[in-house]
N, C-alpha and C positions, 0 to 999 in steps of 0.2 A: 349338198352332201346328205346322204340318208342318215337316219338315226343310228343304224348299225355301224356305218362308217365313222360317225362322230364318237360313238362309244369305243370303237376299236382304236381310233386315233387318240382319244384321251387315255386309254389304257396303255398304249405304246409310250406316250409321253411320261406317264406315271412310272412305268417300269424303267424307262431311260433315266429319269431323275434319280430313282433309287439306286440304279446300278452304277451311276457315275458319282460315287460318294466322294471321290477326291476332288471333283469339280462342282460339288453341290452348291457352294456359295456363289459360284459364277453362273450356274445354270438355273437357279431358282431364286426368286425375290419375293419376300413376304411383306405385305403391308395391310393396314386396316383403314377403313373409311367410316367416318362418324356423321350421322345425320344430326345437324344442330337443331332441327325443328321438332316441336312437340306433337307432330302429326305425321302420318304416313305420306310418302312421296313416291311417285312412279317415274321411271326414265329420267332420273336426276343425273345431270352431267357431272362426271368426275374427270378432273384433269391432273396429271402427274408429270412434273418436270423430270425428264429422263436422267438428267445429271444427278438428281437426288437419289436415284437408284443405282448410280455408278454403272450404267449400262454402256457398252461400246456404242459410240455415236455414229459409226459407219453403217449400222444396220439395226433393225429391230425385229429380229426373228424370234418372237416370243408369243406364246399363247396364254391367255388369261383364264384363270379358274377361280371359283370360290374356294375357300379354305375353311376347314373345321377349326373353330376357335380354340378348342381344347387340345387337339392333337396336331394341328397344322396340316392334316391330310388334305390332299387335293380333292375337290368336289366337281361341280358341273362347270362346263365351259361357258365363258362369257365373251360375246363378240367385242372386239376392241380395234383400235387403229392407232398407228404411230404417225405423227404429222411433223412436217418440216415447216414451222411457222415463220422462221426468219429468212428462209430462202438460201441457206448456205449449203444445201445439198445433203444435210444430215438430219435425221429425225430428232426432234427435241422435246416432244410432248406425247404422252400416252393418253388416249381419250376413250372413255366408255360410258355406258349408261347403266344405272342400277336402281333397283327398288329398295326402299328402306321403311321400316316401321318407325314409330315415334321415338326419337332420341336413341335410335339403334346404331350400333357399331357392327360392321361386317368385315370379315377377313377375306383376303384375296391372295393369290399366288401367281406370279409370272413364271412360266417354264420355257426354257429355251428349246426351240424346235428347228429341225432342218426344213420342214415344210409347214408354212402357215396357211391355214384354210382361208378361202375367200368367202366373205360374208355377203349376205343380200344387201344390195344398194338401196338404202332408204332415204338418202338425200342426194341432191346434185346442185351444182352451181355452174352456170355457163353463159357465154356470149356467142351467138351465131351471127356472122356478118357475111354480106355479099362479097364476092371476089370477081376478078376479071373485068371489071368495069371502071367507071370514073364518076366523079361528082361534076354535075353541070347545073348551075343556077339552083343549088339547094337540093337537087335530086341525084341519086345514084343510078346511072344508066348503063345499059349494055352489060349488066352482070351476068356471069355464067353459072353461078351456083352459090351455095352457102357453105361455110366451114366453121367449125368450133375453134375458138382461140382461147388459150390459157393465159396468155399475156400479150398485150397489144398496146401500142401507142395510138390513142384515138385521134383520128384526123379532125382538125378544127372545122373542116367542111361538113362534118356530121351535125345536122340540125334537125329540128322537129319536122317530120314528114318526109325525110330524105329517102326512106325505104332501105337504108343500108343495113340497119341492125334488126334482126328478127326480134319480135316482141318489143321493139323500140329501145331495147337496152338489156342490161344484165338481168338474169333471172336466177332465183334461188328457191329450192323446193324441198319439202320433206314429204313423208307419206301422209301428212295431215293437211298441208296448206302450201300455197305458193305465193311468192312476192316478186316484184320487178321494180326496177328504177329506170326512169326515162333518161336516156343518154343524150340529153340536150339541155338547153338553158332552163327548162322546167325543173329538172333534177328532183323529182318527187317520187313517192313510193305508192305502188298500186298492189292490189290483192287478187289472187286467184282462189276461188272456192273449189274444193275437190270432192267429187262424188265417188272416187275410188282411190285406193292407197298407192297404186302404181305411179312411178315417175313418168310423166307424160309430156311436160311442157316443152321439152326440146323437140317434140314431134308434131306439134300443133301447126296446121296450115290453114284451117278454116277460120271463119269469123269467130274470134274467141270472146266476143261480147254477147253471143247467143249461148244458150244453155245446151251443152252436149253431154253425152254419157259420162265423160271425165269430169265435167264441171264447167266453170266459166270465169271470166273477169267480172268481179262482183262490185268494184268500187268506182264511183264517179269522183275524180280528184278535183277537177276544175282549177280554181285559183287558190285552193286551200293547200295545206301541207300533206294532204292525203292521210296516211297513217304512218307516223314516226319519222317523216322526212326531217332532216336537220336544216336549220337556218340560223342566221344571226338576228338578234333583236336589239333595237336601240330607239328610245324615245317613241315607242308605239309603232315603229316601222319594222317590217320583216323582210329579210333578204336571204333567199336560198343561194346555194353555190351556183350562180348563174353566169360567171365569167371566169376566165383562166387564160394562161399563156399556153399551157399544154396539160394533157391528161394521160394517165396510164392505167390500164385495166389488168388485173391479175387474179388468178384463182390459186392461192397458195395451198388450199386443202380442198379435195373433192373426194370424200370417202363415204363408206356405207353408213356411218353414224353421224357425221357432221361434215358440212361444207362451208367454205369461207370465200368471200369475194373481197378484194381490196382495190379501191380506187385512190389514185394520187392526183390531186389538183394543185398545179403550180400557179402562184401569183393570183390568188383570189383577192380582188379589190372590194373591200367591204367596209362601209362607214369610215372612209378615210384611212384605212389600213391595208396593208398587203401581207397576206399570210399564205402559207402552203397548208394543204389539208390532206390528211390520210383518213379515209373513210372505209370502215370495214363492217360487213354484215356476216353473221354466223347463224346457221340454222341446224337444228338437231333432230334426229329421228325420233318419232313418237311424241313430238312436241309441236305446238302451234306458233311459238314465238320466234321472233328474230332478235338476236342480241346484236346491238349496234354500238360500235366504238368509233369515236372521232378524236383525232389528234391534230392540234394546231401548232405550226412551226412558224417562227418569225415574230412579227409585231402583234402578238395576241394578248398581251396583258390588258385586262379590263374588258375584253370582248366577251359579251354574253351570248350564249347560244340558246336555241329554243326548238321545241318540237311539239307535237300534239296530234289531235284527231279532227278530221274534217267535220264541219257542222252541216248536217242535212236536216231539213224540216221534220222528217218523221222521227228524228232522234235528237231533238234540241236539248234535252235534259242531260247534263253531265253529272255522273255519279263519281265521287272521289273520296279519298280518305288516306289514312296512313296505316301501314301494316308491315312488320318485319323490317323496320328502318328504311322503308321505301314509300314514296308517294305513289298511289295508284289512281287511275281515272279510267272511266269506260262509258260507252254509250250503247244503246240497244234500240232497235226498231226496224221497220220495214224500209231500210235505207240502202239496200243493194241496188245496183244498176237496173236490175229487172224487177225491183219492187218487193223483194223478199227480205226476211229478217237477216240482219247482219249485226253482229256484236263486234266492237273494236275496243281495245284497251291499251294503255301505256303505263309503264312503271319506271320511275326515276328514283335512284337512291337519294335519300335525304341529305347525304353529304354534299350534294351539288346544290343545296338550298333551292329546290324548284319552287316556283311561284306561278299562280294562275294569272294570265294577262288577258285584257280585253282585246278581241279580234273578231272581225265580222265573218271570216271564212273558216276559222280554225279554233277549236278548243285548245288554246295555246298555253304552253308552260315555258317559263325561262329556266335555263340550266346554266349554272356557273361552273366553268371548267376548273379542275384542280391540276396545276402544272400543265395546263394546256390540253387536258384530256377529259373526256366524259364517256361513260358506258351506261346504256339503258336498254330496255326491251319493249317491244310492242307485240300484240297478239290479236287474233281475230277468230271468229267462228261464224259460219254461214249456215242458213237453214237447211240446205241440202248436202252438207258435208257427209261423208260416209260414216263418221263417228260424231256424236253430239256431246256438247258440254251441258251438263245438267244445271250447274250454277256458275254462270259466267263471272259474277263478282268474286266468288271463291277462287276460280281459276286465275283471275287477274292478280288477286292478292298473293296467291301462292307462287305465281310467276315472279313477282317482285321479291318475295321472301327468299326464294332459292337463288336469286341474283345476289342479294346482300348477305345471305347466310348459306353459302354453298357447302356441300359435303367437305369435311376436313380429312385430309390424308395424313397418316402416320406411317413412316417407313419402319418396318420391324427388323429387316436385315438387308 
């Protein structure tokens, strides 16, 4: 959409809102958002429960604008998306990104519109799998092509090296970074460095361990937890989600500003227990982190989870501390697969009482679930990314602080 078209569209919406005075309460919704932190933040995630705005749940034909604090007048348009997170067919959450000054409160207005503009896609989540063939002795043979799947029951024949899944599993990508998870018993997370902002990982066919104009796979995972992979820890042992009776893959959200992947694992046998696991990853435009959520169902009382950062010889030193009610830890060095600088960080809210544990392969932290649930973030920066992080420690600290102290929404009407 051109600048002229955006200005014209905003003007039409403004005139429509003014002209429909009898329906103004239904057609416009005002709210404010407060930055709890005492420093500026960019592209901070803002989430609003649509039921709090009393919006019709059958649709979300609204356009978001800034609003003048004094007069309530409509300002500039802000990209946003409405998401159906619970899968009932109705949108239940409004999501957008905004910049804030220290301790700043900004006002916004939602205006109902007959036509909602399409915004540039800056995130994606996907799983591409082969079709038309069959599994034979651990390999998928006679495939006729690949297709994208938004929800799929993963066949138990899918194992490491089968060739069934493109990139070996689910991929999530922003304009800053890409990640993937191995869709087999390894069940670990890998990183893609990006030398351009375009979303490209669904199109890659060449050897992605070599450096290309778009970037490359930058992490050697090995027997470690890679970056941010979830596991259970008990008496010095570490076990990833490496067994199940069945698995289901879903993409509940695939939007311009955020995308979400959800994996459900049934009957994980772990340290003498059997639990079901719901594992979610969420990635945001303009950001490098993945927000990861894990829910345990069943015999999970007393089960301790863990995550961390791979130990590589060029980055043996772990830097860690506490900031904004979150533990943060990070490593830096020439530890990419190709020998270039790679920074990796993880942030875990202190409410989960994270503790550093001894482990040969991973800078490991225990995480104690609350009501069977945990949420944490991990982030990375590669030497040849198209944008650079000047102070990675500050970046990691602020990634954690925004998780534990997110922008606060106040509904005004």
